[in-house]
C-alpha positions as a Python dict, from the first residue, in 0.01 Angstrom:
ca = {
    (1, 'M'): (0, 0, 0),
    (2, 'K'): (-49, 53, -370),
    (3, 'D'): (-370, 242, -453),
    (4, 'E'): (-460, 211, -821),
    (5, 'R'): (-773, 428, -800),
    (6, 'N'): (-792, 753, -990),
    (7, 'L'): (-760, 1071, -778),
    (8, 'F'): (-1091, 1191, -921),
    (9, 'E'): (-1261, 877, -789),
    (10, 'T'): (-1122, 903, -437),
    (11, 'G'): (-1087, 1277, -401),
    (12, 'L'): (-751, 1434, -328),
    (13, 'E'): (-704, 1314, 28),
    (14, 'R'): (-403, 1456, 210),
    (15, 'Q'): (-271, 1121, 332),
    (16, 'S'): (-322, 959, -6),
    (17, 'A'): (-141, 1245, -181),
    (18, 'R'): (153, 1228, 62),
    (19, 'E'): (183, 853, 14),
    (20, 'R'): (183, 892, -364),
    (21, 'L'): (444, 1167, -350),
    (22, 'S'): (664, 951, -132),
    (23, 'E'): (625, 659, -371),
    (24, 'L'): (706, 871, -676),
    (25, 'L'): (988, 1086, -540),
    (26, 'G'): (1114, 905, -232),
    (27, 'N'): (1103, 1017, 130),
    (28, 'D'): (1432, 1211, 113),
    (29, 'V'): (1315, 1430, -175),
    (30, 'V'): (979, 1496, -6),
    (31, 'K'): (1157, 1599, 317),
    (32, 'Q'): (1386, 1829, 119),
    (33, 'L'): (1088, 1991, -55),
    (34, 'H'): (918, 2054, 281),
    (35, 'R'): (1228, 2217, 431),
    (36, 'R'): (1180, 2590, 498),
    (37, 'S'): (1453, 2827, 385),
    (38, 'D'): (1507, 3196, 458),
    (39, 'Y'): (1706, 3222, 135),
    (40, 'M'): (1422, 3085, -80),
    (41, 'G'): (1169, 3302, 105),
    (42, 'W'): (1370, 3615, 31),
    (43, 'Y'): (1420, 3496, -327),
    (44, 'A'): (1044, 3457, -378),
    (45, 'V'): (956, 3795, -225),
    (46, 'L'): (1235, 3995, -391),
    (47, 'T'): (1188, 3848, -739),
    (48, 'C'): (820, 3930, -716),
    (49, 'W'): (893, 4291, -614),
    (50, 'I'): (1171, 4335, -874),
    (51, 'A'): (936, 4214, -1148),
    (52, 'L'): (657, 4438, -1016),
    (53, 'I'): (880, 4748, -1013),
    (54, 'A'): (1020, 4669, -1359),
    (55, 'L'): (668, 4626, -1500),
    (56, 'L'): (551, 4952, -1343),
    (57, 'L'): (851, 5134, -1492),
    (58, 'M'): (791, 4976, -1834),
    (59, 'T'): (424, 5074, -1829),
    (60, 'A'): (497, 5428, -1713),
    (61, 'S'): (768, 5466, -1979),
    (62, 'A'): (533, 5340, -2248),
    (63, 'V'): (273, 5598, -2144),
    (64, 'N'): (517, 5890, -2118),
    (65, 'L'): (753, 5819, -2408),
    (66, 'L'): (554, 5633, -2669),
    (67, 'G'): (201, 5766, -2628),
    (68, 'W'): (-56, 5565, -2825),
    (69, 'V'): (215, 5362, -2995),
    (70, 'G'): (296, 5215, -2655),
    (71, 'L'): (-57, 5078, -2606),
    (72, 'P'): (51, 4711, -2648),
    (73, 'F'): (316, 4765, -2379),
    (74, 'I'): (58, 4924, -2151),
    (75, 'V'): (-186, 4633, -2194),
    (76, 'L'): (94, 4379, -2144),
    (77, 'G'): (217, 4566, -1837),
    (78, 'V'): (-128, 4577, -1678),
    (79, 'L'): (-178, 4203, -1737),
    (80, 'L'): (162, 4109, -1596),
    (81, 'I'): (124, 4346, -1298),
    (82, 'G'): (-198, 4162, -1215),
    (83, 'G'): (0, 3837, -1215),
    (84, 'R'): (256, 3980, -971),
    (85, 'I'): (-23, 4101, -742),
    (86, 'L'): (-161, 3747, -747),
    (87, 'A'): (189, 3622, -661),
    (88, 'L'): (195, 3854, -356),
    (89, 'A'): (-139, 3708, -245),
    (90, 'I'): (-1, 3355, -289),
    (91, 'L'): (308, 3447, -86),
    (92, 'T'): (72, 3587, 180),
    (93, 'H'): (-100, 3249, 190),
    (94, 'E'): (232, 3069, 236),
    (95, 'G'): (338, 3318, 500),
    (96, 'A'): (10, 3268, 685),
    (97, 'H'): (104, 2901, 721),
    (98, 'R'): (454, 3007, 825),
    (99, 'T'): (610, 2819, 537),
    (100, 'L'): (766, 3115, 355),
    (101, 'F'): (1066, 3159, 589),
    (102, 'A'): (1234, 2931, 843),
    (103, 'N'): (1234, 3206, 1109),
    (104, 'A'): (878, 3265, 1238),
    (105, 'Q'): (930, 3632, 1331),
    (106, 'L'): (1092, 3708, 995),
    (107, 'N'): (808, 3519, 825),
    (108, 'D'): (539, 3724, 1002),
    (109, 'T'): (710, 4061, 949),
    (110, 'V'): (799, 4016, 582),
    (111, 'T'): (467, 3853, 499),
    (112, 'H'): (273, 4135, 663),
    (113, 'W'): (465, 4430, 520),
    (114, 'L'): (586, 4308, 180),
    (115, 'C'): (315, 4058, 79),
    (116, 'A'): (-15, 4118, 260),
    (117, 'A'): (-28, 4495, 311),
    (118, 'P'): (41, 4588, -55),
    (119, 'V'): (-261, 4381, -163),
    (120, 'Y'): (-478, 4520, 122),
    (121, 'L'): (-484, 4203, 334),
    (122, 'D'): (-473, 4187, 714),
    (123, 'L'): (-244, 3896, 800),
    (124, 'I'): (-406, 3813, 1136),
    (125, 'K'): (-756, 3802, 987),
    (126, 'Y'): (-624, 3609, 689),
    (127, 'C'): (-459, 3352, 918),
    (128, 'S'): (-788, 3297, 1099),
    (129, 'G'): (-985, 3246, 781),
    (130, 'S'): (-735, 3053, 570),
    (131, 'M'): (-682, 2765, 811),
    (132, 'I'): (-1029, 2618, 757),
    (133, 'P'): (-1014, 2524, 386),
    (134, 'D'): (-657, 2394, 405),
    (135, 'T'): (-710, 2161, 697),
    (136, 'Q'): (-1066, 2065, 596),
    (137, 'I'): (-1204, 2009, 942),
    (138, 'G'): (-1556, 2042, 1073),
    (139, 'G'): (-1684, 2161, 1407),
    (140, 'N'): (-1508, 2411, 1631),
    (141, 'L'): (-1149, 2504, 1567),
    (142, 'I'): (-935, 2708, 1803),
    (143, 'I'): (-656, 2898, 1632),
    (144, 'K'): (-387, 3052, 1850),
    (145, 'E'): (-196, 3320, 1667),
    (146, 'V'): (127, 3485, 1770),
    (147, 'F'): (194, 3802, 1576),
    (148, 'N'): (434, 4076, 1686),
    (149, 'D'): (429, 3949, 2047),
    (150, 'K'): (49, 3979, 2066),
    (151, 'K'): (-129, 3654, 2144),
    (152, 'T'): (-486, 3622, 2022),
    (153, 'T'): (-726, 3331, 2022),
    (154, 'S'): (-1006, 3293, 1771),
    (155, 'I'): (-1281, 3035, 1786),
    (156, 'I'): (-1418, 2955, 1444),
    (157, 'H'): (-1714, 2731, 1363),
    (158, 'S'): (-1650, 2583, 1021),
    (159, 'G'): (-1963, 2369, 988),
    (160, 'V'): (-1996, 2011, 880),
    (161, 'Q'): (-1807, 1887, 578),
    (162, 'A'): (-2022, 1729, 309),
}
């Protein structure tokens, strides 16, 4: 089925977007992009932390060694540190969907301790709240969460979609 309508006319519907991706890239490429990888999960988390540590060191060095001359480095460091904190929040979002790592226990542990906790997020509460906008469902939704061998069930009323 070839849909020639503009995405702004139809809204970005999940099924429509998947069909268009499959048409553009092919089913094999789409399956490869959806494949979870422990290697890529570690790569994403570690590069974020390495950049964060390097930026903190650069900013601290600019303050201690350069004084007022280092003000551009301090401003740049603060801006880029904010970007890395945003990256940790984005990785928390991916981890909440269990798409950051292939291993679910590794995903939950790394996401909680290296992504969510440093930006003051509670992964279990985040999982409960983040499922509603992504799945776009109305009515009652039951979310069963398994986190560190503790099973919890939350019932969330998301309201009626307009």
